[in-house]
N, C-alpha and C positions, 0 to 999 in steps of 0.2 A: 484133468480137469481144477480150474483153480478153487482152493479152497474158500468156502464163504466167510468173511469177518462176522465178530459180533459185533453189527453195526453200533449199538447202543453205547459200549464202551471205546471202540473207536472215535465215535463221535466226540465222547467226551474228551479224549484225551487229545482231539485234533482242533477243539474249539479254543482261540485265545482270544480274550473280548477286547476291541479296539478302543481305547478310551483312555483317563488318565492314569499313572500308576504312579505308587508310593515314589518322590522323588521331583516330581512332576514330567516324567518319560510316558510315553505311550507303549502300551504293551501292543507288540505286533505279533501275526499269526506266526506259527513256527515253518521254518523252511521245508518245501515237499507234500508230503501226503501221502496217505495210507494206500496201500493197493487193495485189488480184490472187491468182489460187488456182493451186494446181498440188498433184499427186498423191505429196507427201511426198519430195521427188525425193531419189533415192538418191546417196550419196557413193561415187567409186570404189574399188573392194575393188583394193588394189594387185595388179599382177600376176596369176601363177596361185597364191597362195598357198590353200591346204585351207581349205576352212567351215570348221573345226575342228582344232587342234593343240595338242598337250602340250607343255608348258614342262619338269614337272619333277614327278615320281611319290614319293607318300610310300613309304619302303623297305617291301617286304613286305604293302602294304596298297595296296587300291584309288584310294586318293584323290591327287588330281594338281591341278595349275596347268596354267591353257590360256587361249587364245584363239578364242573364236567371230567370224568373221567376217560380219556383215550388210549389206545395203547401206544402211543407217547409220549404222554406225561398230561399232566392235570391242568386245565385250565380254569381258573379263579374267576369268578365274575361277579362283578361286570368287567368285562375285559375290551379292550380294544385289538382288532385285528389287522396289522397290516396289509396291504396289498401290494402280492408279488406277481403280477397280472399272470407274467412270462417267466416264471420259475425265480423271479428277483424282483426284490423293492429296489426299482431303479435308482443307479447313482450310490448305494451302497451295498456293503457284502453280507451275507448272510450272517457272519459271527457277528458283526457289527449291530445287527436287527437285533440279535440273541443280548447283545449287551444294554439296549436300549429298553430292555424289559418286556419286550413283545411275548407273548405267551405263546402263540402259534402265528402262523403266515396262510394268507388264503392268495391262490392262482387260479386262473380260469382256463376252463376247458375247450372253448373255442379257441384261444387264443394258440394251446398248447398244440390243440388238434391241427393246428395249420404249421408251426411249426414248435419245435422240431417234429412231431408227429407223438402220439401216445404209445406207440411202440418202444422207441428209444427211452422216451422218458422207464416203461416198465422194465427195460431190460437193464438201466441204470440200478434198479430196485427200486423205482417208485419216486414219488416226486419230492421227499425228503432226501434218499439218498441222492439224488439229482443234483439239487440245490445246497446239498450240505447242511443241511438243515436238521437238527436235532428232535425238535419239538414235534407238535399237533400241526397239523395241516387241514387246509379246507381246502375244497372245489368249488368255485361256481359252475352251475350246470352250460353256462352260454346263453341262456332267457334274456339277459341285457342285452346282449350283443343282437338280437333279432331286433328291439326296437331300435338300439343306435344304427345296424344295415337297414330297416325298413323303414325307418321315420328320419332318421339324421338326429336324433336327439340324443345328447351324452350328460346331461345334468337333469332327472327328471324333477328335482325340485326344485330349478330354476325355469321350469318349461313355463312360458307365457301363456295362462290360459284363460288371455283373452281373445284367442283366435277362435272363430266359429267352430263348433261340433263338426268334425268330420272323420270319415272312417279311413280316408285317404289321405290324410295329413301327413306332409313331408316338412321336415326345416329349411329353410331358405338355403338355397344353392345347392341342394344335396341331392345324390341321386339314390332312388331305392333299389338296395341290393337284396333283399330278402322278402320272401311271399310265404305267409302260413296259411295252412289249410289244416284239418281236423286229425289229420295223420302227423304230420309235423311241419316244418320249415324248409325251404329250400331257398339257397342263399347263394352269392358269388363272393367270393375269398377277396378282403380288401387288399391283400398281397398283391395278388396276380390274376385275377379275375375269374379263375377257375370256379365251377360250380361243385355246390356240394349238398348234403339232405344230412339234416339232424331232425331224428325222431326220438321220442324218449326213449328207446331202447339204445337206441347210437349214444345219445348223452351218457347215459349210465353206463355202458361197454366203455366207452372213452375213459369217464371216471373211474372204473374199477381201474386200466389200466394203469392209470397216474395214480393210484393208490394211496388217496386222501385219508387222512380219518374221518373227517366228516365231509360228505356231499351232499348234492341238492337236486332235487327232480326238475326236471325239466319243465318250465314255463313259459305261458307267454306276459309278457310284459305290455299292457297298453300304454298310452298316451294319455293325459289330462283331459285332452279334447275329442277321444272317440266318445261317439254317441251311446247314450245309456243301453241302447239294444246290444252293441258290440261288446260290453262290457257284461253283460249278461252272459252274452256266447262264450266268451274269453273264461269266464269263471269258470262254465261248466266244462271247457275245453282243457282247460288248466286240471281240473280236478279229474278229468278221463286222462288225462295224460300223469297225473301222480299214481293214478291206478296202477298202469302201465309201468311206471319206473318204478313203482314198489315189487311187480311181481320179476320183472327184470332183474333188480337187486338180489330178491332172494333166489332165484336161479343162479346166478353168476356167484353169487355168496358159497351156494352149497359147492359149486362146480372149483371154487378158487379155494378150498379150507385150511390150504397151505399158508395163507395172506391173513397179514393181521385183519381184524374185521373193522369195517368201515360202518360208520354210522349213515344213516340218511335221512335227511329232512326234506319233508314237504314246504312247498311256499306258497303264501296265502297272499290274493292277487284280489281286485274288488275295485281299485282305485279309490274314489273319495266317496264311496256307497255305501252307508253304513249297514243296508240288508246286506248287500252283496260282501263287505267282508265278513261279516258274521255268518254268512252262510256257505262261504269260502272258509272259514275256519273252523265251523262245526264238520263239515264233510271231511277235512282232513286229520281232527280231532279222532274221529271214526276208526279212520286206517291205522296201521301197524306202525308209525314213522316214528323212530330215535328222537327227532327233534323238529325243530319249527324255523323256516324262514320268514319273516316279514318284508315283501317287498313291492313293487310297484309304483303305478302313479302315484303320485300325492303332493296335497301344497306345504309347505313350511310351516303356514299358521295353524293347520290343522294336522301336524304330526301326530303330538300327543294324545287327541283327540281317537285317532284312528289306530294308533298303536294300542289304546286301550280296549275298542271295541274287540280287538283281534286279540288282546291276549285273555280278555274276561272270558271267551268261549275256547282258549285253549288249555290243555290238560298244566296242572301247576306242576307236576312232577316231569315235565320235560325243558330242555333247555329252549330259547326262543333265539333267535339270531336276527338282527337289524341289517338289513342290505343297504349298503349306500350311504352313512351319513358320517360325521365327526366334525360338524361344529359344536363349541361347547354348549348353547342351548340347544340343542337336538340331543345331545348327549344327555343331559339333565332329565328333559321332557320325556326321553324315551326310557332311560333308567327308571323313573318315577312309574313310566305306565306299564312295566312289566319286560321289556325285552332286557337281554343279558349278553349277547356280545353283538358285536358291530363290526363292521368293514367299510373302509372308504378309501380310493387313490387320492382324494383331495391334499393333505397332510403333504405328500412328496409331488403333487403335482404342484400345489401353489408355490412350494420350497424351488422347483427349478424353474421358475417366473419371479424369483426374487422376494415375494413376499414371507414372512416370516411371524410367525407366535409370539406373542408376551402376555405378560397377565393384563396389559391393559390394553389388549386388542392387537390386529395384525396392521404389520406395517411393510413397505416395500423400502428394501437395503438399497437401491439404486438411488433414492432421493438423496439431493445434492448437500442435505444438512449430515450426513454420514461419514462423508470424506474424510472429515479428521475426528471423530468419535471412535476415541481407543477404550472404550468397554466393551464389554461382553455385550450377547444381544440381549439377554437376561443375568444379570448377577447372581440371583437366586438361582437360577437352572445348574443341574448335576450334568447335563450332558456333556460330552466330549469338547464341541463346539464351543460351547460357553466356557469352557474351563482351558483353552487354549486358543482362541482366535477374536480378533475384537471386530466389531461393526465396520470398523473402514476398511480394514482387509478383505470383510466379503464384499465390501460397497467395490473394492478393486476389481475382485475377483470377477462380478457378475461385468460390472463394466469392460474387463479386458475380455470376456466370454470365455473364460478359464475355467474348465469341469470339473473343478476342483470345489467350486461355488456351489453346484447343483449337490455334491456329496456334501458339505459340513452345512449347508441349509436343510436338507433332508432329514440329517440326521437329529439337527434340531425340534424341527418340527414332528417327525415322529415320536421322540422322547415325550414332548410337549404335552401331545394327545393321550399317548399311553400314560403318563403320571398323571393328568387330568382324572382320565377313568380308574386307576389306581385308587387315587384319591376320594372317587365319589364311592367304590368298594368299602373303602378304611371309614367314611363317614356314614355308610349304611350299619356296619358291625357298630361301631361304637353310638349310635343314634344321632349324629349329627349331620346328617343329609342335606336339612332344610338352610341350617345355617351354611353349610360350605358352598350348597347353590347361589345362595344371598349374595356371599362374598363373592364369590368367582364370576358370575354373570356381571355383578355389579361395577366391578373393578375393568370387566373384558369391554363389557357394550358403553359405559357409561363415561368414560376418561379420553373422549375424543376430540383432545385441544391439539393434539400433535406437536406439544411444544418441544419435544425431546424425544419423537420418533415414536412414543410409547402410545399407540393408541392410535394412529393413523389409520384409517380406515381403508382396505383396499378390495376394488372391486371385484 
Protein backbone atom coordinates (compact mmCIF):
# COMPACT_ATOMS: atom_id res chain seq x y z
CA UNK A 1 0.00 0.00 0.00
CA UNK A 2 1.22 3.46 -0.88
CA UNK A 3 2.55 5.43 2.09
CA UNK A 4 0.52 8.55 2.88
CA UNK A 5 2.05 11.95 2.33
CA UNK A 6 2.28 14.79 4.80
CA UNK A 7 -0.02 16.87 2.65
CA UNK A 8 0.58 20.14 4.43
CA UNK A 9 4.29 19.95 3.62
CA UNK A 10 3.73 18.55 0.13
CA UNK A 11 1.38 21.38 -0.81
CA UNK A 12 3.72 24.07 0.44
CA UNK A 13 6.56 22.65 -1.59
CA UNK A 14 4.51 22.29 -4.76
CA UNK A 15 3.01 25.76 -4.85
CA UNK A 16 4.80 28.23 -7.08
CA UNK A 17 2.78 31.37 -7.61
CA UNK A 18 2.01 32.60 -11.09
CA UNK A 19 2.92 36.24 -10.91
CA UNK A 20 5.59 38.84 -11.39
CA UNK A 21 9.02 37.65 -10.39
CA UNK A 22 12.09 39.72 -9.57
CA UNK A 23 13.49 41.08 -12.81
CA UNK A 24 10.11 41.10 -14.54
CA UNK A 25 9.85 37.40 -15.32
CA UNK A 26 7.16 35.01 -14.18
CA UNK A 27 7.37 32.30 -11.59
CA UNK A 28 6.17 29.07 -13.15
CA UNK A 29 4.89 25.89 -11.50
CA UNK A 30 7.51 23.18 -11.10
CA UNK A 31 7.37 20.28 -13.51
CA UNK A 32 5.79 17.10 -12.27
CA UNK A 33 4.12 16.68 -8.92
CA UNK A 34 4.16 14.64 -5.78
CA UNK A 35 2.70 11.18 -5.74
CA UNK A 36 0.55 9.56 -3.11
CA UNK A 37 -2.76 10.53 -1.54
CA UNK A 38 -4.01 11.78 1.77
CA UNK A 39 -7.22 13.34 2.98
CA UNK A 40 -6.16 16.99 2.69
CA UNK A 41 -4.22 16.68 5.93
CA UNK A 42 -5.01 19.50 8.32
CA UNK A 43 -2.58 22.02 9.67
CA UNK A 44 -2.49 22.21 13.44
CA UNK A 45 -4.65 24.85 15.05
CA UNK A 46 -2.40 26.43 17.63
CA UNK A 47 -3.20 26.01 21.30
CA UNK A 48 -6.79 26.32 22.42
CA UNK A 49 -7.68 29.31 20.28
CA UNK A 50 -11.43 29.63 19.62
CA UNK A 51 -12.90 28.71 16.26
CA UNK A 52 -13.77 32.37 15.69
CA UNK A 53 -12.51 35.46 17.45
CA UNK A 54 -13.19 39.17 16.97
CA UNK A 55 -10.25 41.58 16.66
CA UNK A 56 -12.08 44.88 16.11
CA UNK A 57 -15.65 46.18 15.92
CA UNK A 58 -17.16 49.01 13.91
CA UNK A 59 -18.36 51.57 16.48
CA UNK A 60 -22.14 51.52 16.82
CA UNK A 61 -22.57 48.83 14.16
CA UNK A 62 -22.43 45.07 13.83
CA UNK A 63 -19.45 44.99 11.46
CA UNK A 64 -16.22 43.51 12.74
CA UNK A 65 -12.82 42.10 11.83
CA UNK A 66 -11.97 38.65 13.07
CA UNK A 67 -10.32 35.31 12.46
CA UNK A 68 -11.88 31.94 11.57
CA UNK A 69 -9.57 29.03 12.44
CA UNK A 70 -10.03 25.93 10.31
CA UNK A 71 -8.03 22.69 10.16
CA UNK A 72 -6.36 23.98 6.98
CA UNK A 73 -5.52 27.48 8.08
CA UNK A 74 -6.93 30.79 9.21
CA UNK A 75 -9.37 33.05 7.39
CA UNK A 76 -8.93 36.67 8.39
CA UNK A 77 -12.26 38.41 8.07
CA UNK A 78 -13.86 40.20 6.37
CA UNK A 79 -12.77 38.00 3.48
CA UNK A 80 -13.93 37.36 -0.07
CA UNK A 81 -14.05 33.66 -0.98
CA UNK A 82 -13.68 32.97 -4.73
CA UNK A 83 -16.07 30.40 -6.14
CA UNK A 84 -14.65 27.26 -7.69
CA UNK A 85 -18.01 25.65 -8.43
CA UNK A 86 -16.61 22.45 -9.89
CA UNK A 87 -13.36 22.41 -7.89
CA UNK A 88 -11.87 25.13 -10.07
CA UNK A 89 -12.13 28.89 -10.33
CA UNK A 90 -12.82 28.94 -14.03
CA UNK A 91 -9.84 29.70 -16.31
CA UNK A 92 -7.20 30.00 -13.57
CA UNK A 93 -5.04 27.49 -11.69
CA UNK A 94 -5.48 27.00 -7.93
CA UNK A 95 -1.88 28.16 -7.45
CA UNK A 96 -2.80 31.41 -9.18
CA UNK A 97 -5.87 31.86 -6.97
CA UNK A 98 -3.64 31.55 -3.92
CA UNK A 99 -1.24 34.15 -5.31
CA UNK A 100 -4.17 36.52 -5.78
CA UNK A 101 -4.56 36.58 -2.00
CA UNK A 102 -7.54 34.24 -1.68
CA UNK A 103 -7.67 32.66 1.76
CA UNK A 104 -10.22 29.98 0.87
CA UNK A 105 -12.31 28.73 -2.05
CA UNK A 106 -15.92 27.56 -2.26
CA UNK A 107 -17.16 24.65 -4.38
CA UNK A 108 -20.68 23.34 -4.89
CA UNK A 109 -21.97 20.01 -3.62
CA UNK A 110 -24.63 19.72 -6.32
CA UNK A 111 -22.18 20.08 -9.21
CA UNK A 112 -19.52 17.84 -7.68
CA UNK A 113 -22.18 15.22 -6.91
CA UNK A 114 -23.05 15.04 -10.60
CA UNK A 115 -19.46 15.30 -11.86
CA UNK A 116 -17.10 13.65 -10.94
CA UNK A 117 -19.01 12.29 -7.93
CA UNK A 118 -18.26 12.66 -4.20
CA UNK A 119 -16.71 9.18 -3.96
CA UNK A 120 -13.98 10.18 -6.42
CA UNK A 121 -13.26 13.41 -4.55
CA UNK A 122 -13.09 11.47 -1.28
CA UNK A 123 -10.75 8.89 -2.82
CA UNK A 124 -8.48 11.73 -3.99
CA UNK A 125 -8.21 12.91 -0.39
CA UNK A 126 -10.98 15.47 -0.27
CA UNK A 127 -11.71 18.70 -2.10
CA UNK A 128 -8.46 20.47 -1.24
CA UNK A 129 -6.25 17.55 -2.24
CA UNK A 130 -8.31 16.89 -5.37
CA UNK A 131 -7.83 20.43 -6.70
CA UNK A 132 -4.36 21.01 -5.20
CA UNK A 133 -5.60 23.77 -2.90
CA UNK A 134 -3.75 23.86 0.44
CA UNK A 135 -5.97 26.26 2.34
CA UNK A 136 -9.48 26.28 3.81
CA UNK A 137 -12.41 25.15 1.67
CA UNK A 138 -16.18 25.68 1.70
CA UNK A 139 -18.94 23.72 -0.01
CA UNK A 140 -22.41 25.09 -0.66
CA UNK A 141 -25.20 22.61 0.02
CA UNK A 142 -26.89 22.80 -3.38
CA UNK A 143 -29.80 24.87 -2.08
CA UNK A 144 -29.25 27.60 -4.66
CA UNK A 145 -29.40 25.00 -7.45
CA UNK A 146 -32.88 24.08 -6.22
CA UNK A 147 -33.98 27.61 -7.05
CA UNK A 148 -32.02 27.69 -10.29
CA UNK A 149 -33.38 24.35 -11.49
CA UNK A 150 -36.83 24.92 -10.09
CA UNK A 151 -37.48 28.50 -11.17
CA UNK A 152 -34.70 29.21 -13.64
CA UNK A 153 -33.34 32.32 -11.93
CA UNK A 154 -29.55 32.53 -11.78
CA UNK A 155 -29.08 35.74 -9.80
CA UNK A 156 -31.53 36.54 -7.05
CA UNK A 157 -30.41 40.15 -6.59
CA UNK A 158 -31.33 40.82 -10.22
CA UNK A 159 -34.76 39.22 -10.13
CA UNK A 160 -37.67 41.29 -11.48
CA UNK A 161 -39.84 41.91 -8.43
CA UNK A 162 -42.60 43.49 -10.50
CA UNK A 163 -43.83 40.02 -11.38
CA UNK A 164 -47.15 39.06 -9.85
CA UNK A 165 -46.75 36.93 -6.74
CA UNK A 166 -46.93 33.26 -7.62
CA UNK A 167 -45.57 30.07 -6.08
CA UNK A 168 -45.11 28.35 -9.43
CA UNK A 169 -43.06 31.21 -10.92
CA UNK A 170 -40.45 30.22 -13.47
CA UNK A 171 -38.06 32.31 -15.53
CA UNK A 172 -39.04 32.96 -19.14
CA UNK A 173 -37.87 30.24 -21.48
CA UNK A 174 -36.89 27.86 -18.66
CA UNK A 175 -38.15 24.38 -17.83
CA UNK A 176 -38.73 23.36 -14.21
CA UNK A 177 -36.18 20.66 -13.33
CA UNK A 178 -36.66 20.52 -9.53
CA UNK A 179 -39.63 19.90 -7.25
CA UNK A 180 -39.56 20.55 -3.50
CA UNK A 181 -41.48 18.72 -0.77
CA UNK A 182 -41.11 18.61 3.00
CA UNK A 183 -38.65 15.73 2.90
CA UNK A 184 -36.32 17.06 0.20
CA UNK A 185 -35.97 17.84 -3.50
CA UNK A 186 -36.35 15.70 -6.60
CA UNK A 187 -34.51 17.09 -9.59
CA UNK A 188 -33.33 16.23 -13.06
CA UNK A 189 -29.69 16.67 -13.90
CA UNK A 190 -28.93 19.63 -16.13
CA UNK A 191 -26.23 17.44 -17.71
CA UNK A 192 -28.19 14.43 -18.93
CA UNK A 193 -31.74 14.63 -17.57
CA UNK A 194 -31.29 11.79 -15.07
CA UNK A 195 -33.44 11.98 -11.93
CA UNK A 196 -31.93 12.47 -8.46
CA UNK A 197 -33.10 13.06 -4.91
CA UNK A 198 -31.53 15.42 -2.36
CA UNK A 199 -32.58 15.37 1.27
CA UNK A 200 -30.83 17.08 4.17
CA UNK A 201 -29.12 13.80 4.98
CA UNK A 202 -28.00 13.25 1.39
CA UNK A 203 -26.57 16.78 1.12
CA UNK A 204 -24.61 16.42 4.37
CA UNK A 205 -23.39 12.98 3.31
CA UNK A 206 -22.09 14.39 0.03
CA UNK A 207 -20.40 17.30 1.79
CA UNK A 208 -18.74 14.97 4.27
CA UNK A 209 -17.25 13.01 1.40
CA UNK A 210 -16.09 16.22 -0.26
CA UNK A 211 -14.35 17.06 3.00
CA UNK A 212 -14.51 20.87 3.02
CA UNK A 213 -13.65 22.73 6.21
CA UNK A 214 -16.94 24.67 6.19
CA UNK A 215 -20.15 23.13 4.92
CA UNK A 216 -23.72 24.41 4.79
CA UNK A 217 -27.03 22.97 5.88
CA UNK A 218 -29.41 22.13 3.05
CA UNK A 219 -31.96 24.92 2.65
CA UNK A 220 -34.75 26.01 0.37
CA UNK A 221 -34.07 29.27 -1.45
CA UNK A 222 -37.32 30.92 -2.49
CA UNK A 223 -37.86 33.65 -5.06
CA UNK A 224 -38.86 37.23 -4.33
CA UNK A 225 -42.22 36.64 -5.97
CA UNK A 226 -43.32 33.65 -3.89
CA UNK A 227 -46.37 34.43 -1.80
CA UNK A 228 -46.08 35.31 1.87
CA UNK A 229 -47.77 32.04 2.79
CA UNK A 230 -45.20 30.05 0.85
CA UNK A 231 -42.32 32.00 2.42
CA UNK A 232 -43.67 31.07 5.86
CA UNK A 233 -43.85 27.38 4.94
CA UNK A 234 -40.38 27.55 3.44
CA UNK A 235 -38.84 29.06 6.59
CA UNK A 236 -40.37 26.27 8.67
CA UNK A 237 -39.15 23.67 6.17
CA UNK A 238 -35.63 25.09 6.10
CA UNK A 239 -35.52 25.04 9.91
CA UNK A 240 -36.65 21.42 9.99
CA UNK A 241 -34.02 20.57 7.40
CA UNK A 242 -31.41 22.37 9.51
CA UNK A 243 -32.24 20.17 12.50
CA UNK A 244 -31.88 17.08 10.32
CA UNK A 245 -28.62 18.33 8.82
CA UNK A 246 -27.17 18.92 12.26
CA UNK A 247 -28.13 15.44 13.44
CA UNK A 248 -26.63 13.80 10.34
CA UNK A 249 -23.51 15.92 10.61
CA UNK A 250 -22.94 14.82 14.20
CA UNK A 251 -23.55 11.18 13.31
CA UNK A 252 -21.13 11.20 10.39
CA UNK A 253 -18.52 13.19 12.33
CA UNK A 254 -18.55 10.54 15.05
CA UNK A 255 -18.15 7.78 12.46
CA UNK A 256 -15.34 9.56 10.59
CA UNK A 257 -13.21 10.64 13.54
CA UNK A 258 -9.98 10.13 11.59
CA UNK A 259 -10.84 13.01 9.24
CA UNK A 260 -10.27 16.72 9.94
CA UNK A 261 -13.34 18.22 11.63
CA UNK A 262 -15.83 20.10 9.49
CA UNK A 263 -17.77 23.16 10.62
CA UNK A 264 -21.48 23.22 9.77
CA UNK A 265 -23.21 26.53 9.09
CA UNK A 266 -27.00 26.92 9.23
CA UNK A 267 -28.56 29.10 6.52
CA UNK A 268 -31.00 31.92 7.32
CA UNK A 269 -33.84 32.39 4.86
CA UNK A 270 -37.00 34.53 4.99
CA UNK A 271 -36.82 36.60 1.80
CA UNK A 272 -37.67 40.29 2.29
CA UNK A 273 -39.79 39.84 5.44
CA UNK A 274 -38.31 41.14 8.69
CA UNK A 275 -40.34 38.89 10.98
CA UNK A 276 -39.45 35.78 8.97
CA UNK A 277 -35.75 36.68 8.79
CA UNK A 278 -35.60 37.29 12.53
CA UNK A 279 -37.61 34.16 13.27
CA UNK A 280 -35.32 32.06 11.09
CA UNK A 281 -32.17 33.54 12.66
CA UNK A 282 -33.41 33.05 16.21
CA UNK A 283 -34.38 29.46 15.48
CA UNK A 284 -30.96 28.60 14.05
CA UNK A 285 -29.16 30.48 16.85
CA UNK A 286 -30.68 28.03 19.33
CA UNK A 287 -29.08 25.10 17.51
CA UNK A 288 -25.48 23.94 17.76
CA UNK A 289 -24.16 25.37 14.49
CA UNK A 290 -20.55 26.53 14.13
CA UNK A 291 -21.57 29.55 12.07
CA UNK A 292 -24.30 30.84 9.82
CA UNK A 293 -24.99 31.59 6.20
CA UNK A 294 -27.21 34.47 5.12
CA UNK A 295 -28.92 33.45 1.93
CA UNK A 296 -32.14 33.70 0.04
CA UNK A 297 -34.03 36.15 -2.05
CA UNK A 298 -33.52 39.82 -1.28
CA UNK A 299 -33.67 43.10 -3.14
CA UNK A 300 -30.35 44.86 -3.61
CA UNK A 301 -31.59 48.12 -2.13
CA UNK A 302 -32.61 46.27 1.07
CA UNK A 303 -29.46 44.17 1.42
CA UNK A 304 -27.95 46.10 4.34
CA UNK A 305 -31.24 46.21 6.21
CA UNK A 306 -31.86 42.47 5.85
CA UNK A 307 -28.31 41.54 6.83
CA UNK A 308 -28.61 43.73 9.93
CA UNK A 309 -31.92 42.08 10.90
CA UNK A 310 -30.28 38.69 10.70
CA UNK A 311 -26.96 39.51 12.34
CA UNK A 312 -28.65 41.25 15.27
CA UNK A 313 -30.34 37.92 16.10
CA UNK A 314 -27.28 35.70 15.66
CA UNK A 315 -24.65 35.06 18.35
CA UNK A 316 -21.72 37.45 18.08
CA UNK A 317 -19.13 34.74 18.72
CA UNK A 318 -19.88 32.78 15.53
CA UNK A 319 -18.98 33.73 11.93
CA UNK A 320 -21.57 34.82 9.36
CA UNK A 321 -21.20 34.10 5.66
CA UNK A 322 -23.10 36.13 3.07
CA UNK A 323 -23.92 33.96 0.09
CA UNK A 324 -23.58 35.39 -3.40
CA UNK A 325 -22.40 39.02 -3.35
CA UNK A 326 -19.30 40.78 -4.71
CA UNK A 327 -20.20 44.26 -5.96
CA UNK A 328 -18.31 46.99 -4.05
CA UNK A 329 -21.40 48.72 -2.64
CA UNK A 330 -22.88 45.40 -1.52
CA UNK A 331 -19.64 44.39 0.19
CA UNK A 332 -19.39 47.62 2.19
CA UNK A 333 -23.07 47.40 3.13
CA UNK A 334 -22.91 43.77 4.22
CA UNK A 335 -19.70 44.25 6.21
CA UNK A 336 -21.15 47.21 8.10
CA UNK A 337 -24.27 45.17 8.85
CA UNK A 338 -22.26 42.29 10.34
CA UNK A 339 -21.30 39.78 7.62
CA UNK A 340 -17.81 38.27 7.83
CA UNK A 341 -17.21 36.33 4.60
CA UNK A 342 -18.65 36.42 1.10
CA UNK A 343 -18.64 34.35 -2.05
CA UNK A 344 -19.77 35.07 -5.59
CA UNK A 345 -19.17 33.83 -9.14
CA UNK A 346 -19.53 37.32 -10.59
CA UNK A 347 -15.86 38.43 -10.75
CA UNK A 348 -14.90 35.44 -12.87
CA UNK A 349 -18.18 35.28 -14.81
CA UNK A 350 -18.09 38.90 -15.95
CA UNK A 351 -14.38 38.52 -16.72
CA UNK A 352 -15.19 35.81 -19.25
CA UNK A 353 -17.57 38.30 -20.83
CA UNK A 354 -14.82 40.93 -21.18
CA UNK A 355 -15.99 43.10 -18.26
CA UNK A 356 -13.14 44.38 -16.10
CA UNK A 357 -13.13 46.11 -12.72
CA UNK A 358 -11.27 49.36 -12.18
CA UNK A 359 -11.24 51.87 -9.31
CA UNK A 360 -13.56 54.13 -11.33
CA UNK A 361 -16.03 51.49 -12.42
CA UNK A 362 -16.44 48.43 -14.57
CA UNK A 363 -15.88 48.57 -18.32
CA UNK A 364 -15.91 46.30 -21.35
CA UNK A 365 -12.48 45.71 -22.84
CA UNK A 366 -13.91 44.92 -26.30
CA UNK A 367 -14.79 48.58 -26.80
CA UNK A 368 -12.98 49.99 -29.84
CA UNK A 369 -11.25 52.68 -27.80
CA UNK A 370 -8.98 50.04 -26.27
CA UNK A 371 -7.59 48.76 -29.56
CA UNK A 372 -4.50 50.96 -29.23
CA UNK A 373 -4.50 51.46 -25.47
CA UNK A 374 -1.10 50.18 -24.33
CA UNK A 375 -1.65 50.86 -20.64
CA UNK A 376 -2.56 48.26 -18.01
CA UNK A 377 -6.15 47.74 -16.91
CA UNK A 378 -5.26 49.62 -13.71
CA UNK A 379 -1.80 51.13 -13.30
CA UNK A 380 -2.05 50.81 -9.51
CA UNK A 381 -3.15 47.15 -9.50
CA UNK A 382 -0.60 44.59 -8.28
CA UNK A 383 -2.02 41.61 -10.18
CA UNK A 384 -0.06 39.58 -12.73
CA UNK A 385 -2.22 40.80 -15.60
CA UNK A 386 -1.69 44.49 -14.88
CA UNK A 387 2.05 43.96 -14.34
CA UNK A 388 2.55 42.28 -17.70
CA UNK A 389 -0.22 43.02 -20.22
CA UNK A 390 -2.01 45.97 -21.77
CA UNK A 391 -5.60 46.81 -22.48
CA UNK A 392 -4.82 46.56 -26.18
CA UNK A 393 -3.64 42.97 -25.75
CA UNK A 394 -6.74 41.96 -23.78
CA UNK A 395 -8.90 43.72 -26.37
CA UNK A 396 -7.20 41.62 -29.06
CA UNK A 397 -7.60 38.36 -27.08
CA UNK A 398 -11.33 38.83 -26.64
CA UNK A 399 -11.85 39.94 -30.23
CA UNK A 400 -9.91 36.88 -31.41
CA UNK A 401 -11.77 34.69 -28.90
CA UNK A 402 -8.52 33.45 -27.43
CA UNK A 403 -8.92 31.60 -24.13
CA UNK A 404 -5.99 33.41 -22.56
CA UNK A 405 -8.24 36.46 -22.39
CA UNK A 406 -10.48 34.63 -19.91
CA UNK A 407 -7.50 33.80 -17.73
CA UNK A 408 -5.96 37.27 -17.66
CA UNK A 409 -9.31 39.00 -17.09
CA UNK A 410 -10.24 36.60 -14.28
CA UNK A 411 -6.89 37.09 -12.56
CA UNK A 412 -7.47 40.85 -12.51
CA UNK A 413 -11.12 40.78 -11.41
CA UNK A 414 -10.59 38.28 -8.61
CA UNK A 415 -7.60 40.21 -7.32
CA UNK A 416 -9.58 43.48 -7.45
CA UNK A 417 -12.35 42.13 -5.20
CA UNK A 418 -10.04 40.19 -2.87
CA UNK A 419 -7.88 43.26 -2.37
CA UNK A 420 -10.93 45.48 -1.81
CA UNK A 421 -12.20 43.26 1.02
CA UNK A 422 -8.68 43.07 2.48
CA UNK A 423 -8.64 46.87 2.46
CA UNK A 424 -12.02 46.90 4.22
CA UNK A 425 -10.60 44.63 6.93
CA UNK A 426 -7.57 46.88 7.37
CA UNK A 427 -9.85 49.92 7.58
CA UNK A 428 -11.91 48.31 10.36
CA UNK A 429 -8.71 47.62 12.29
CA UNK A 430 -7.34 51.16 11.94
CA UNK A 431 -10.67 52.99 12.31
CA UNK A 432 -10.92 54.36 8.76
CA UNK A 433 -13.84 52.26 7.45
CA UNK A 434 -16.17 55.17 6.72
CA UNK A 435 -13.47 57.16 4.95
CA UNK A 436 -12.53 54.16 2.81
CA UNK A 437 -16.16 53.50 1.95
CA UNK A 438 -16.75 57.09 0.85
CA UNK A 439 -13.55 57.16 -1.20
CA UNK A 440 -13.99 53.78 -2.93
CA UNK A 441 -17.69 54.07 -3.72
CA UNK A 442 -17.41 57.72 -4.72
CA UNK A 443 -14.82 56.83 -7.35
CA UNK A 444 -16.37 53.55 -8.46
CA UNK A 445 -19.92 54.78 -8.97
CA UNK A 446 -19.29 58.48 -9.49
CA UNK A 447 -16.96 58.53 -12.51
CA UNK A 448 -19.02 57.35 -15.44
CA UNK A 449 -17.78 59.71 -18.15
CA UNK A 450 -16.13 56.78 -19.94
CA UNK A 451 -13.51 59.18 -21.37
CA UNK A 452 -10.70 56.67 -20.97
CA UNK A 453 -12.67 53.53 -20.38
CA UNK A 454 -12.42 54.02 -16.65
CA UNK A 455 -15.90 54.00 -15.26
CA UNK A 456 -17.74 52.89 -18.39
CA UNK A 457 -20.75 51.00 -16.96
CA UNK A 458 -21.43 47.43 -17.99
CA UNK A 459 -24.87 45.92 -17.60
